All heavy atoms as an XYZ file, in Angstrom:
862
protein
N       0.816     -1.154      0.061
C       0.069     -0.025     -0.079
C       0.900      1.238      0.006
O       0.596      2.217     -0.640
N       1.960      1.181      0.836
C       2.802      2.354      0.909
C       3.552      2.711     -0.392
O       3.551      3.909     -0.821
C       3.826      2.184      2.142
C       4.659      3.442      2.351
C       3.941      4.599      2.857
C       5.612      2.988      3.484
N       4.000      1.647     -1.032
C       4.660      1.774     -2.211
C       3.717      2.346     -3.282
O       4.092      3.207     -4.058
C       5.259      0.469     -2.753
C       6.094      0.449     -3.907
C       7.248      1.540     -3.845
C       6.511     -0.966     -4.416
N       2.566      1.752     -3.332
C       1.638      2.185     -4.291
C       1.288      3.706     -4.098
O       1.172      4.486     -5.111
N       1.110      4.092     -2.835
C       0.794      5.601     -2.579
C       2.013      6.406     -3.086
O       1.697      7.587     -3.606
C       0.625      5.721     -1.069
O      -0.471      5.065     -0.627
N       3.179      6.040     -2.766
C       4.409      6.766     -3.171
C       4.369      6.872     -4.706
O       4.620      7.944     -5.323
C       5.645      6.172     -2.671
C       6.851      6.827     -3.258
C       7.234      8.024     -2.705
C       7.636      6.298     -4.138
C       8.408      8.683     -3.245
C       8.813      6.896     -4.744
C       9.184      8.092     -4.253
N       4.121      5.855     -5.368
C       4.171      5.814     -6.925
C       3.117      6.763     -7.443
O       3.267      7.473     -8.428
C       3.922      4.372     -7.434
C       5.203      3.507     -7.226
S       5.002      1.873     -7.815
C       4.912      2.076     -9.558
N       1.948      6.800     -6.767
C       0.775      7.697     -7.277
C       1.295      9.096     -7.184
O       1.096      9.921     -8.030
C      -0.496      7.412     -6.452
C      -1.204      6.112     -6.862
S      -2.728      5.935     -5.961
C      -3.578      7.494     -6.321
N       1.839      9.424     -6.030
C       2.399     10.855     -5.817
C       3.448     11.133     -6.817
O       3.418     12.246     -7.420
C       3.007     10.941     -4.344
C       3.683     12.184     -4.183
C       2.983     13.390     -3.898
C       5.019     12.289     -4.061
C       3.619     14.665     -3.747
C       5.731     13.521     -3.857
C       4.885     14.629     -3.693
O       5.617     15.908     -3.412
N       4.519     10.281     -7.013
C       5.656     10.608     -7.892
C       5.113     10.636     -9.337
O       5.611     11.334    -10.203
C       6.813      9.624     -7.682
O       6.330      8.225     -8.111
N       4.070      9.796     -9.699
C       3.648      9.893    -11.062
C       2.870     11.168    -11.379
O       3.070     11.714    -12.455
C       2.667      8.682    -11.235
C       3.283      7.353    -11.668
O       4.490      7.304    -11.798
N       2.679      6.230    -11.420
N       2.153     11.800    -10.355
C       1.562     13.069    -10.567
C       2.630     14.032    -10.846
O       2.284     14.948    -11.756
C       0.737     13.325     -9.500
C      -0.618     12.642     -9.310
O      -1.063     12.165    -10.383
N      -1.145     12.458     -8.180
N       3.694     14.036    -10.134
C       4.727     14.941    -10.413
C       5.451     14.780    -11.756
O       5.637     15.749    -12.456
C       5.833     14.768     -9.319
C       5.426     15.377     -8.002
C       6.463     15.359     -7.009
O       7.728     14.947     -7.310
O       6.253     15.852     -5.829
N       5.600     13.527    -12.107
C       6.245     13.200    -13.474
C       5.272     13.686    -14.682
O       5.807     14.159    -15.606
C       6.492     11.763    -13.604
C       7.781     11.423    -12.763
C       8.244     10.024    -12.898
N       7.303      9.124    -13.706
C       7.554      7.866    -13.817
N       8.515      7.289    -13.176
N       6.656      7.064    -14.532
N       3.925     13.526    -14.421
C       2.984     13.934    -15.452
C       3.194     15.473    -15.709
O       3.183     15.850    -16.809
C       1.608     13.521    -15.139
C       1.375     11.983    -15.149
C       0.588     14.239    -15.928
C       0.062     11.509    -14.517
N       3.198     16.271    -14.755
C       3.337     17.691    -14.798
C       4.733     17.988    -15.627
O       4.642     18.812    -16.498
C       3.498     18.442    -13.442
O       2.286     18.120    -12.848
N       5.783     17.228    -15.290
C       7.018     17.442    -15.969
C       6.895     17.054    -17.458
O       7.397     17.841    -18.343
C       8.161     16.677    -15.266
O       8.222     17.094    -13.840
C       9.546     16.934    -15.898
N       6.335     15.879    -17.622
C       6.218     15.516    -19.007
C       5.377     16.426    -19.849
O       5.679     16.611    -20.999
C       5.559     14.055    -19.078
C       6.520     12.904    -18.663
C       6.077     11.622    -18.408
C       7.899     13.074    -18.470
C       6.836     10.480    -18.049
C       8.697     12.160    -18.232
C       8.214     10.804    -17.981
O       9.182      9.739    -17.586
N       4.368     16.925    -19.249
C       3.336     17.858    -19.940
C       4.129     19.144    -20.415
O       3.940     19.578    -21.521
C       2.144     18.245    -19.104
C       1.148     19.014    -19.848
C       0.534     18.318    -21.031
O       0.127     17.134    -20.892
N       0.406     18.853    -22.197
N       4.950     19.576    -19.442
C       5.686     20.830    -19.746
C       6.621     20.572    -20.923
O       6.887     21.408    -21.753
C       6.383     21.333    -18.426
N       7.305     19.421    -20.807
C       8.378     19.031    -21.871
C       7.699     18.820    -23.083
O       8.229     19.281    -24.124
C       9.107     17.731    -21.492
O       9.644     17.812    -20.099
C      10.250     17.474    -22.332
N       6.589     18.253    -23.144
C       5.761     18.046    -24.332
C       5.349     19.444    -24.956
O       5.472     19.620    -26.166
C       4.561     17.156    -24.189
C       3.603     16.916    -25.312
C       3.995     15.993    -26.291
C       2.525     17.666    -25.434
C       3.172     15.779    -27.391
C       1.697     17.418    -26.612
C       2.050     16.430    -27.543
N       4.843     20.287    -24.194
C       4.401     21.579    -24.581
C       5.629     22.396    -25.100
O       5.373     23.136    -26.108
C       3.717     22.356    -23.593
C       2.374     21.760    -23.108
O       1.789     21.001    -23.865
O       1.932     21.954    -22.016
N       6.743     22.193    -24.590
C       7.899     23.043    -25.043
C       8.345     22.549    -26.441
O       8.714     23.399    -27.358
C       9.046     22.919    -23.950
N       8.449     21.145    -26.655
C       8.924     20.605    -27.911
C       8.395     19.228    -28.146
O       8.970     18.293    -27.755
C      10.505     20.702    -27.943
C      11.014     20.300    -29.263
O      10.264     19.874    -30.218
O      12.215     20.437    -29.391
N       7.279     19.225    -28.788
C       6.434     17.979    -28.974
C       7.428     16.965    -29.729
O       7.426     15.801    -29.256
C       5.298     18.280    -29.808
C       4.350     16.992    -30.135
C       3.226     17.353    -31.031
C       2.659     15.998    -31.604
N       1.576     16.247    -32.503
N       8.061     17.396    -30.812
C       8.832     16.289    -31.621
C       9.940     15.800    -30.686
O      10.098     14.535    -30.739
C       9.389     16.931    -32.863
C       8.202     17.314    -33.801
O       7.190     16.656    -33.781
O       8.400     18.236    -34.611
N      10.661     16.547    -30.008
C      11.847     16.056    -29.202
C      11.272     15.292    -28.035
O      11.966     14.164    -27.777
C      12.497     17.260    -28.554
N      10.163     15.550    -27.505
C       9.471     14.677    -26.490
C       9.222     13.411    -26.915
O       9.502     12.209    -26.328
C       8.284     15.367    -25.884
C       7.651     14.624    -24.812
C       8.171     14.389    -23.542
C       6.469     13.847    -25.263
C       7.409     13.770    -22.616
C       5.792     13.036    -24.289
C       6.270     12.913    -22.956
N       8.466     13.224    -28.203
C       8.117     12.007    -28.742
C       9.368     11.064    -29.061
O       9.426      9.940    -28.718
C       7.215     12.194    -29.869
C       7.071     10.867    -30.643
C       5.949     12.809    -29.533
N      10.497     11.771    -29.556
C      11.628     10.995    -29.934
C      12.270     10.513    -28.570
O      12.734      9.354    -28.468
C      12.614     11.847    -30.693
C      12.162     12.169    -32.143
C      13.160     13.112    -32.871
C      12.133     10.798    -32.860
N      12.319     11.298    -27.552
C      12.987     10.871    -26.218
C      12.152      9.798    -25.547
O      12.737      8.818    -25.022
C      13.115     12.009    -25.390
O      11.838     12.488    -24.823
N      10.739      9.805    -25.760
C       9.939      8.774    -25.212
C      10.103      7.429    -26.010
O      10.195      6.339    -25.560
C       8.582      9.057    -25.242
C       8.112     10.053    -24.083
C       8.306      9.448    -22.754
O       7.566      8.621    -22.386
O       9.308      9.928    -22.061
N      10.347      7.447    -27.321
C      10.665      6.391    -28.120
C      11.848      5.684    -27.728
O      11.821      4.467    -27.534
C      10.671      6.805    -29.544
C      11.018      5.589    -30.585
C      11.054      6.176    -32.079
C      11.264      5.020    -33.076
N      12.541      4.570    -33.047
N      12.976      6.451    -27.529
C      14.276      5.905    -26.998
C      14.085      5.316    -25.559
O      14.582      4.220    -25.320
C      15.377      6.958    -27.059
C      16.627      6.471    -26.518
C      17.671      7.498    -26.622
C      18.998      7.105    -26.056
N      19.186      5.689    -25.642
N      13.350      5.987    -24.770
C      13.090      5.499    -23.355
C      12.536      4.121    -23.368
O      12.950      3.235    -22.707
C      12.375      6.501    -22.601
C      12.292      5.962    -21.055
C      11.333      7.124    -20.322
N      10.076      7.221    -20.809
C       9.131      6.261    -20.111
N       9.490      5.376    -19.252
N       7.895      6.400    -20.442
N      11.379      4.051    -24.160
C      10.651      2.755    -24.195
C      11.574      1.612    -24.878
O      11.540      0.475    -24.333
C       9.336      2.969    -25.059
C       8.742      1.655    -25.315
C       8.512      3.932    -24.337
N      12.284      2.020    -25.916
C      13.229      1.006    -26.552
C      14.303      0.537    -25.478
O      14.718     -0.660    -25.581
C      13.804      1.490    -27.774
C      12.849      1.715    -29.013
C      13.363      2.527    -30.119
O      14.399      3.229    -29.990
O      12.697      2.489    -31.013
N      14.788      1.492    -24.736
C      15.909      1.208    -23.866
C      15.475      0.253    -22.601
O      16.288     -0.527    -22.094
C      16.433      2.489    -23.214
C      17.309      3.238    -24.174
O      17.526      2.746    -25.348
O      17.635      4.349    -23.876
N      14.193      0.085    -22.315
C      13.865     -0.713    -21.182
C      13.255     -2.001    -21.710
O      12.967     -2.931    -20.992
C      13.060     -0.194    -20.044
C      11.619      0.272    -20.502
C      10.598     -0.813    -20.696
C      11.271      1.515    -20.654
C       9.276     -0.399    -20.988
C       9.917      1.904    -20.968
C       8.954      0.967    -21.195
N      13.265     -2.220    -22.986
C      12.750     -3.499    -23.635
C      13.564     -4.834    -23.172
O      13.017     -5.818    -23.138
C      12.513     -3.464    -25.057
C      11.481     -2.505    -25.545
C      10.200     -2.820    -24.996
O       9.646     -3.847    -24.954
N       9.427     -1.703    -24.439
N      14.805     -4.661    -22.932
C      15.649     -5.732    -22.556
C      15.307     -6.296    -21.287
O      15.660     -7.489    -21.008
C      17.169     -5.214    -22.551
C      17.533     -4.481    -21.205
C      17.990     -5.277    -20.055
C      17.250     -3.109    -21.114
C      18.174     -4.566    -18.960
C      17.573     -2.468    -19.920
C      17.937     -3.135    -18.856
O      18.201     -2.467    -17.670
N      14.528     -5.595    -20.390
C      14.176     -6.039    -19.150
C      13.207     -7.304    -19.117
O      13.293     -8.102    -18.302
C      13.672     -5.036    -18.257
C      14.657     -3.937    -17.838
S      14.075     -2.663    -16.685
C      12.410     -2.514    -16.977
N      12.418     -7.325    -20.267
C      11.380     -8.415    -20.274
C      11.990     -9.777    -20.491
O      11.677    -10.698    -19.741
C      10.309     -8.013    -21.328
C       9.605     -6.706    -21.018
C       9.659     -5.715    -21.828
C       8.841     -6.619    -19.798
C       9.001     -4.475    -21.506
C       8.282     -5.491    -19.486
C       8.211     -4.445    -20.394
O       7.600     -3.179    -19.960
N      12.842     -9.978    -21.416
C      13.548    -11.266    -21.505
C      14.279    -11.635    -20.294
O      14.433    -12.716    -19.970
C      14.483    -11.154    -22.790
C      13.783    -10.081    -23.596
C      13.230     -9.204    -22.607
N      14.988    -10.627    -19.713
C      15.909    -10.815    -18.600
C      14.962    -11.393    -17.404
O      15.249    -12.274    -16.749
C      16.599     -9.551    -18.144
O      17.368     -9.110    -19.265
C      17.412     -9.766    -16.885
N      13.875    -10.702    -17.220
C      13.010    -11.159    -16.085
C      12.277    -12.567    -16.353
O      12.125    -13.318    -15.388
C      11.906    -10.031    -15.637
O      11.011     -9.863    -16.781
N      12.123    -12.834    -17.624
C      11.574    -14.110    -17.903
C      12.595    -15.140    -17.638
O      12.308    -16.325    -17.199
C      11.212    -14.084    -19.478
C      10.620    -15.480    -19.917
C       9.198    -15.778    -19.093
C      10.233    -15.439    -21.442
N      13.846    -14.802    -17.969
C      14.984    -15.863    -17.701
C      15.044    -16.021    -16.155
O      15.229    -17.163    -15.595
C      16.297    -15.301    -18.169
N      14.991    -14.827    -15.334
C      14.994    -14.976    -13.951
C      13.858    -15.808    -13.301
O      14.087    -16.678    -12.488
C      15.080    -13.565    -13.216
C      16.403    -12.893    -13.444
C      14.873    -13.691    -11.698
C      16.335    -11.513    -13.129
N      12.698    -15.700    -13.898
C      11.491    -16.367    -13.496
C      11.797    -17.833    -13.784
O      11.501    -18.818    -12.945
C      10.197    -15.945    -14.176
O       9.971    -14.699    -13.765
N      12.275    -18.166    -14.953
C      12.518    -19.602    -15.340
C      13.498    -20.189    -14.394
O      13.348    -21.410    -13.967
C      13.068    -19.678    -16.838
O      12.217    -19.064    -17.643
N      14.614    -19.499    -14.036
C      15.650    -19.964    -13.146
C      14.993    -20.281    -11.698
O      15.127    -21.270    -11.149
C      16.858    -19.058    -13.036
C      17.638    -19.451    -11.798
C      17.571    -19.035    -14.201
N      14.009    -19.313    -11.279
C      13.400    -19.518     -9.961
C      12.552    -20.875    -10.080
O      12.628    -21.664     -9.000
C      12.405    -18.449     -9.702
S      13.368    -16.921     -9.229
N      11.779    -21.078    -11.190
C      11.100    -22.349    -11.274
C      11.952    -23.516    -11.278
O      11.537    -24.548    -10.659
C      10.103    -22.303    -12.471
C       8.989    -21.258    -12.337
C       8.803    -20.358    -13.434
C       8.159    -21.112    -11.217
C       7.796    -19.349    -13.248
C       7.231    -20.195    -11.101
C       6.850    -19.267    -12.116
N      12.973    -23.518    -11.967
C      13.834    -24.797    -12.078
C      14.431    -25.063    -10.713
O      14.541    -26.240    -10.298
C      15.040    -24.472    -13.249
C      16.103    -25.571    -13.094
C      14.352    -24.454    -14.627
N      14.929    -23.970    -10.191
C      15.473    -24.299     -8.682
C      14.293    -24.890     -7.849
O      14.717    -25.704     -6.976
C      16.001    -22.874     -8.064
C      17.293    -22.527     -8.850
C      16.202    -23.012     -6.595
C      17.782    -21.107     -8.473
N      13.144    -24.363     -7.900
C      12.031    -24.937     -7.104
C      11.822    -26.324     -7.399
O      11.775    -27.113     -6.484
C      10.800    -24.060     -7.345
O      10.934    -22.688     -6.983
C       9.503    -24.646     -6.491
N      11.772    -26.720     -8.654
C      11.581    -28.117     -9.024
C      12.780    -28.931     -8.486
O      12.513    -30.020     -7.914
C      11.439    -28.206    -10.588
C      10.135    -27.623    -11.028
C      11.588    -29.640    -10.947
C      10.086    -27.411    -12.551
N      14.057    -28.379     -8.698
C      15.110    -29.187     -8.113
C      15.139    -29.367     -6.606
O      15.387    -30.437     -5.984
C      16.441    -28.540     -8.527
C      16.736    -28.577    -10.047
C      17.958    -27.682    -10.419
C      16.892    -29.953    -10.568
N      14.688    -28.361     -5.842
C      14.729    -28.403     -4.496
C      13.633    -29.339     -3.999
O      13.929    -30.200     -3.137
C      14.258    -26.936     -3.821
C      13.741    -27.066     -2.401
C      15.428    -25.994     -3.954
N      12.425    -29.422     -4.549
C      11.409    -30.366     -4.297
C      11.820    -31.828     -4.723
O      11.387    -32.823     -3.966
C      10.095    -29.972     -4.766
C       9.289    -28.977     -3.892
C       9.485    -27.593     -4.148
C       8.494    -29.481     -2.983
C       8.900    -26.772     -3.243
C       7.860    -28.596     -2.181
C       7.998    -27.158     -2.339
N      12.636    -31.922     -5.738
C      12.923    -33.189     -6.198
C      14.127    -33.976     -5.398
O      14.047    -35.101     -5.176
C      13.247    -33.198     -7.681
N      14.911    -32.969     -4.910
C      16.178    -33.577     -4.408
C      16.427    -33.200     -2.852
O      17.370    -33.618     -2.274
C      17.545    -33.121     -5.079
C      17.446    -33.669     -6.581
C      17.306    -32.749     -7.557
C      17.680    -34.979     -6.805
C      17.282    -33.206     -8.835
C      17.601    -35.529     -8.073
C      17.385    -34.606     -9.089
N      15.472    -32.543     -2.277
C      15.601    -32.148     -0.845
C      14.399    -32.582     -0.045
O      13.287    -32.497     -0.557
C      15.822    -30.701     -0.733
O      15.909    -30.393      0.607
N      14.646    -33.028      1.222
C      13.462    -33.231      2.112
C      13.499    -32.218      3.160
O      12.665    -32.202      4.122
C      13.788    -34.636      2.759
C      13.851    -35.775      1.759
C      12.586    -36.023      1.111
C      12.618    -37.229      0.147
N      11.806    -37.076     -1.134
N      14.259    -31.266      3.094
C      14.312    -30.179      4.079
C      13.115    -29.162      3.959
O      12.901    -28.683      2.981
C      15.636    -29.480      3.953
O      15.600    -28.214      4.606
N      12.438    -28.964      5.030
C      11.332    -28.010      4.939
C      11.774    -26.567      4.706
O      11.021    -25.773      4.157
C      10.672    -28.114      6.393
C      11.050    -29.384      7.026
C      12.505    -29.709      6.346
N      12.910    -26.284      5.162
C      13.551    -25.056      4.960
C      13.819    -24.653      3.445
O      13.306    -23.645      2.921
C      14.877    -24.817      5.569
O      14.685    -24.955      7.081
C      15.437    -23.410      5.452
N      14.352    -25.769      2.768
C      14.623    -25.685      1.330
C      13.299    -25.706      0.582
O      13.115    -24.907     -0.425
C      15.547    -26.580      0.772
C      16.979    -26.431      1.226
C      17.638    -27.355      1.942
C      17.598    -25.313      0.741
C      19.074    -27.213      2.237
C      18.956    -25.001      1.186
C      19.632    -26.016      1.775
N      12.355    -26.338      0.991
C      10.927    -26.296      0.435
C      10.301    -24.961      0.605
O       9.781    -24.492     -0.450
C      10.102    -27.318      1.002
C      10.447    -28.763      0.613
N       9.655    -29.855      1.028
C      11.453    -29.248     -0.203
C      10.241    -31.003      0.554
N      11.326    -30.574     -0.298
N      10.493    -24.387      1.717
C       9.910    -22.939      1.815
C      10.678    -21.964      1.016
O      10.041    -21.113      0.316
C      10.187    -22.549      3.354
N      11.931    -22.140      0.680
C      12.704    -21.336     -0.044
C      12.208    -21.539     -1.519
O      11.989    -20.592     -2.335
C      14.237    -21.536     -0.028
C      14.714    -20.941      1.348
C      15.032    -20.878     -1.199
C      16.133    -21.471      1.723
N      11.991    -22.736     -1.881
C      11.461    -23.098     -3.278
C      10.052    -22.371     -3.473
O       9.790    -21.928     -4.508
N       9.209    -22.520     -2.550
C       7.953    -21.904     -2.601
C       7.968    -20.394     -2.792
O       7.322    -19.760     -3.627
C       7.011    -22.142     -1.272
C       6.636    -23.755     -1.542
C       5.744    -21.455     -1.366
C       6.092    -24.227     -0.181
N       8.899    -19.738     -2.012
C       9.032    -18.342     -2.224
C       9.711    -17.934     -3.606
O       9.272    -17.018     -4.217
C      10.104    -17.775     -0.954
C      10.433    -16.332     -1.318
C       9.321    -17.860      0.258
N      10.565    -18.735     -4.117
C      11.179    -18.560     -5.414
C      10.135    -18.715     -6.512
O      10.157    -17.940     -7.433
C      12.296    -19.524     -5.719
C      13.628    -19.241     -5.039
C      14.656    -20.209     -5.195
C      14.178    -17.900     -5.508
N       9.189    -19.766     -6.321
C       8.210    -19.755     -7.305
C       7.154    -18.758     -7.255
O       6.756    -18.274     -8.262
C       7.463    -21.225     -7.181
O       6.755    -21.327     -5.863
N       6.984    -18.199     -6.044
C       6.038    -17.090     -5.983
C       6.763    -15.924     -6.593
O       5.997    -14.984     -7.266
C       5.608    -16.772     -4.427
N       8.100    -15.726     -6.418
C       8.757    -14.589     -6.990
C       8.614    -14.642     -8.499
O       8.455    -13.654     -9.168
C      10.239    -14.561     -6.430
C      11.104    -13.509     -7.169
C      10.715    -12.092     -6.825
C      12.512    -13.708     -6.770
N       8.957    -15.853     -9.020
C       8.857    -16.081    -10.465
C       7.540    -15.733    -10.992
O       7.450    -15.143    -12.138
N       6.502    -16.198    -10.375
C       5.230    -15.949    -10.773
C       4.831    -14.514    -10.795
O       4.225    -13.986    -11.720
C       4.151    -16.726     -9.884
C       2.744    -16.611    -10.358
C       2.225    -17.157    -11.531
C       1.723    -15.848     -9.709
C       0.906    -16.917    -11.933
C       0.522    -15.505    -10.077
C       0.116    -16.186    -11.175
N       5.230    -13.728     -9.678
C       4.907    -12.368     -9.603
C       5.639    -11.601    -10.777
O       5.039    -10.626    -11.394
C       5.485    -11.799     -8.327
N       6.937    -12.021    -10.979
C       7.667    -11.322    -12.194
C       6.917    -11.536    -13.481
O       6.817    -10.567    -14.257
C       9.104    -11.787    -12.275
C      10.035    -11.380    -11.336
C      11.364    -12.132    -11.444
C      10.333     -9.897    -11.493
N       6.490    -12.772    -13.688
C       5.736    -13.020    -14.895
C       4.463    -12.217    -15.125
O       4.260    -11.512    -16.121
C       5.451    -14.534    -15.091
C       6.671    -15.312    -15.319
C       4.378    -14.831    -16.254
C       6.510    -16.740    -15.312
N       3.698    -12.146    -14.050
C       2.495    -11.175    -14.035
C       2.725     -9.824    -14.269
O       2.128     -9.095    -15.077
C       1.512    -11.551    -12.808
C       0.396    -10.586    -12.644
C       1.113    -12.988    -12.806
N       3.586     -9.318    -13.385
C       3.966     -7.900    -13.498
C       4.480     -7.520    -14.955
O       4.075     -6.550    -15.524
C       5.025     -7.470    -12.429
C       4.314     -7.443    -11.091
C       5.511     -6.046    -12.662
C       5.257     -7.367     -9.953
N       5.425     -8.341    -15.455
C       6.047     -8.109    -16.715
C       5.025     -8.266    -17.889
O       5.028     -7.434    -18.841
C       7.243     -8.973    -17.041
C       8.479     -8.373    -16.414
O       8.395     -7.326    -15.681
O       9.522     -9.106    -16.488
N       3.998     -9.021    -17.685
C       3.069     -9.329    -18.790
C       2.287     -8.010    -18.971
O       2.139     -7.405    -20.035
C       2.049    -10.414    -18.413
C       0.972    -10.495    -19.422
C       1.122    -11.070    -20.763
C      -0.377    -10.007    -19.121
C       0.137    -11.135    -21.523
C      -1.270    -10.041    -19.966
C      -1.141    -10.675    -21.278
O      -2.192    -10.688    -22.061
N       1.792     -7.415    -17.868
C       1.017     -6.127    -17.967
C       1.905     -4.974    -18.332
O       1.377     -4.101    -19.141
C       0.203     -5.929    -16.709
C      -0.811     -6.933    -16.563
C      -0.757     -7.918    -15.468
C      -1.941     -6.910    -17.308
C      -1.735     -8.869    -15.330
C      -3.034     -7.929    -17.201
C      -2.866     -8.818    -16.115
N       3.040     -5.005    -17.750
C       3.954     -3.884    -18.157
C       4.373     -3.902    -19.626
O       4.299     -2.853    -20.313
C       5.239     -3.968    -17.326
O       6.206     -3.006    -17.616
N       4.643     -5.004    -20.184
C       5.052     -5.093    -21.555
C       3.771     -4.863    -22.496
O       3.973     -4.058    -23.506
C       5.478     -6.627    -21.805
C       6.039     -6.691    -23.244
C       6.613     -8.206    -23.409
C       7.094     -8.262    -24.804
N       7.749     -9.735    -25.130
N       2.771     -5.198    -22.069
C       1.437     -4.805    -22.766
C       1.241     -3.457    -22.844
O       1.019     -2.861    -23.928
C       0.273     -5.578    -22.297
C      -1.006     -5.297    -22.957
C      -2.321     -5.882    -22.299
O      -2.293     -6.019    -21.172
O      -3.158     -6.190    -23.057
N       1.254     -2.662    -21.729
C       1.168     -1.211    -21.663
C       2.292     -0.516    -22.435
O       2.058      0.429    -23.214
C       1.160     -0.746    -20.172
C      -0.092     -1.103    -19.516
C      -0.202     -0.354    -18.115
N       0.953     -0.387    -17.409
C       1.283     -1.419    -16.472
N       0.433     -2.435    -16.240
N       2.264     -1.334    -15.760
N       3.472     -1.082    -22.302
C       4.661     -0.549    -23.097
C       4.357     -0.541    -24.715
O       4.670      0.367    -25.337
C       6.007     -1.045    -22.678
N       3.928     -1.733    -25.040
C       3.728     -1.935    -26.420
C       2.583     -1.004    -26.914
O       2.754     -0.384    -27.956
C       3.268     -3.476    -26.588
C       3.168     -3.669    -28.065
C       2.905     -5.151    -28.395
O       2.755     -6.029    -27.411
N       2.764     -5.539    -29.584
N       1.567     -0.763    -26.237
C       0.448      0.120    -26.616
C       1.136      1.556    -26.642
O       0.870      2.306    -27.559
C      -0.700      0.049    -25.637
C      -1.354     -1.318    -25.769
C      -1.759      1.179    -25.873
C      -2.394     -1.637    -24.637
N       1.867      1.932    -25.747
C       2.400      3.286    -25.653
C       3.422      3.374    -26.845
O       3.256      4.523    -27.442
C       3.153      3.488    -24.268
C       3.716      4.957    -24.170
C       2.925      5.971    -24.203
C       5.058      5.065    -23.757
C       3.420      7.279    -24.063
C       5.589      6.223    -23.595
C       4.753      7.457    -23.720
O       5.209      8.748    -23.522
N       4.254      2.432    -27.008
C       5.137      2.504    -28.211
C       4.339      2.628    -29.574
O       4.788      3.421    -30.403
C       5.964      1.295    -28.249
C       7.182      1.314    -29.242
C       8.294      2.103    -28.932
C       7.148      0.656    -30.279
C       9.380      2.238    -29.703
C       8.317      0.781    -31.245
C       9.385      1.547    -30.897
O      10.415      1.720    -31.857
N       3.220      1.913    -29.717
C       2.465      2.184    -30.859
C       1.932      3.603    -31.067
O       1.873      4.126    -32.142
C       1.256      1.210    -30.928
C       1.745     -0.221    -31.214
C       0.585     -1.317    -30.926
O      -0.576     -0.896    -30.772
O       0.980     -2.510    -31.034
N       1.502      4.187    -30.000
C       1.070      5.644    -30.015
C       2.256      6.567    -30.344
O       2.083      7.456    -31.161
C       0.398      6.037    -28.633
C      -0.827      5.438    -28.279
N      -1.914      5.878    -28.911
C      -1.235      4.474    -27.549
C      -3.112      5.330    -28.538
N      -2.623      4.303    -27.675
N       3.411      6.253    -29.908
C       4.603      7.015    -30.161
C       4.761      6.832    -31.715
O       5.083      7.932    -32.360
C       5.825      6.541    -29.388
C       5.683      6.996    -27.887
C       7.088      7.159    -29.976
C       6.645      6.314    -27.040
N       4.759      5.659    -32.239
C       5.035      5.408    -33.704
C       3.960      6.180    -34.571
O       4.384      6.807    -35.515
C       4.936      3.879    -33.985
C       6.090      3.070    -33.371
C       7.353      3.423    -34.014
O       7.881      4.484    -33.789
N       7.917      2.438    -34.643
N       2.722      6.191    -34.029
C       1.631      6.955    -34.666
C       2.003      8.422    -34.700
O       1.768      9.153    -35.735
C       0.355      6.650    -34.048
C      -0.093      5.376    -34.424
O       0.347      4.746    -35.371
N      -1.052      4.898    -33.585
N       2.469      9.000    -33.629
C       2.929     10.372    -33.652
C       3.879     10.714    -34.575
O       4.072     11.811    -35.088
C       3.273     10.766    -32.139
C       2.189     10.882    -31.198
C       1.160     11.851    -31.431
O       1.632     13.142    -31.816
N      -0.087     11.719    -31.438
N       4.958      9.822    -34.766
C       6.128     10.033    -35.587
C       5.777     10.080    -37.121
O       6.515     10.341    -37.990
C       7.256      9.087    -35.252
C       7.832      9.268    -34.060
C       8.775      8.096    -33.617
C       8.487     10.555    -33.877
N       4.589      9.482    -37.468
C       4.190      9.387    -38.904
C       3.686     10.610    -39.348
O       3.012     11.418    -38.818
C       3.183      8.192    -39.018
C       3.812      6.868    -38.841
C       2.891      5.756    -38.916
O       1.726      5.949    -39.176
N       3.241      4.479    -38.737
């Protein structure tokens, strides 16, 4: 809850900054946003790889260990992997929609 509240506050500040930058030079703003979106695209395959590793470790822990501690760690790793997949799915979808809007502005 606290993190979400902070993000809502910081997003409102960023929206004002973005609006002023857009108003000052629309073309430069659109080009900078295009580059910004392209620059964070590498994160999606990286987080998918991290999620995959979390799931593989969980499977190995459950297959080769009888320790409740390691089982708990495996469960946490699988929850982390699942959370990364869910968050990235929605983030990637929004980024793709935004990128399409940017491409439309550049035409």
